[in-house]
C-alpha positions in Angstrom: 1.7 -7.3 -2.4 4.8 -6.9 -0.3 6.9 -10.1 -0.4 9.8 -11.3 1.8 12.4 -13.7 0.4 11.9 -16.0 3.5 9.5 -16.4 6.3 10.3 -14.4 9.4 10.2 -15.4 13.1 8.9 -12.1 14.2 6.3 -9.6 12.9 7.5 -7.1 10.4 5.9 -3.7 10.2 6.5 -2.0 6.8 5.9 1.8 6.9 4.0 3.2 3.8 4.2 6.6 2.2 0.9 7.1 0.5 0.5 9.9 -2.1 -1.1 10.7 -5.5 -4.0 12.7 -6.7 -6.5 10.2 -5.1 -7.2 10.8 -1.5 -7.0 8.2 1.3 -10.5 7.6 2.8 -12.2 10.0 0.3 -11.5 8.3 -3.0 -10.7 4.8 -1.6 -11.2 2.9 1.6 -8.7 3.8 4.3 -5.2 2.4 3.9 -3.1 2.2 7.1 0.3 4.0 7.1 2.0 0.6 7.8 1.6 -3.0 6.7 2.0 -5.8 9.2 3.5 -9.1 7.9 2.9 -11.6 10.7 5.6 -13.9 11.9 5.8 -17.0 9.8 4.4 -15.3 6.6 6.3 -14.3 3.5 3.9 -11.5 2.2 1.3 -8.9 3.0 -1.3 -7.4 0.7 -2.2 -3.7 0.4 -5.8 -3.5 -1.0 -7.1 -0.4 -2.7 -10.9 -0.4 -2.7 -12.3 2.6 -4.5 -15.2 4.5 -3.0 -18.1 5.1 -5.4 -19.4 8.6 -5.6 -21.3 10.7 -8.2 -18.6 13.3 -8.5 -16.8 13.6 -11.9 -13.1 13.4 -11.1 -11.4 11.7 -14.0 -8.7 9.2 -13.4 -6.8 9.5 -10.1 -3.6 7.8 -9.0 -2.6 6.2 -5.7 1.2 5.9 -5.2 2.5 3.7 -2.4 6.2 3.8 -1.4 7.7 1.4 1.0 9.9 3.0 3.7 13.3 1.4 4.1 13.3 2.1 7.8 11.9 -0.4 10.3 12.7 -3.5 8.3 15.8 -4.6 10.0 17.5 -7.5 8.2 15.6 -7.1 4.9 16.4 -5.1 1.8 13.6 -3.3 0.1 13.4 -3.8 -3.7 10.9 -2.2 -6.1 9.9 0.1 -3.3 7.2 2.0 -5.3 3.9 0.9 -6.8 0.9 2.8 -8.2 -2.6 2.2 -9.3 -5.1 4.3 -11.2 -8.7 4.7 -10.1 -10.9 5.3 -13.2 -13.9 7.5 -12.7 -17.2 5.7 -13.5 -19.4 8.8 -13.5 
């Protein structure tokens, strides 16, 4: 989740830098390169939904970093998060 300290009167587009061993669209459902927080809201959610396959890959990590640019008037705190996708094969 990306949270603001107060509601905004305009849409906020937070750019995302996505990295890690897990691959966008291959190992998990597509994550856009930006998160839109609509005007009047205080948060937006980035969902990571793993794709099931029969390939043995071990545990793979997704790392998401929030870009500081394009968020005029807001300070980015705790700008990096990660999640591990555990292989079920």
